[in-house]
C-alpha positions, 0 to 999 in steps of 0.5 A: 235824494236832496230835498230843497225848499223853494220860495213858496216853502214846498219841497222839491227834488233837486237835479239828478233824480228829476234829470233821470226820470225825464230821461227814462220818460223820453226813452219810453216815449221815443217808440210812439213815433209812426215811421215810414218806409220810402223807397228803402229808407225810413222817414219819421212821420213828422218829417214827411208832414213837414215837407208836405206842409212847405209845399202846401205853404207855397201853394197858399203863398201863390194864392194869396199873392194872386188875390192881391192881398199879400201887401196886407199880410202882417209881418210876413215872416211870423204870419207865413211861419205860423201858416207853416206850422198849422199846416204841419200840425194839421197833416199830422193830426189828420194822417197820423192821430185820427 
């Protein structure tokens, strides 16, 4: 193992050992993702949450448009992306983590 000294004087591992450690952790965590069977095909749960969040975003955008407040929404791409992300993570937490 090769040790290097950083700017603050602390020792740290370099390159390959850290990469191997991270690859080992990733391979262990890969089995934690719930898998859903839909018509005989297996899908990761996060993919189902993303698709459902897309439909939710469409409904939310329609409501915002019908209420007439869409012109007052800030940068639309950023706002709608954040709404989409919130819906995705909310679905994930609600269905698969609680």
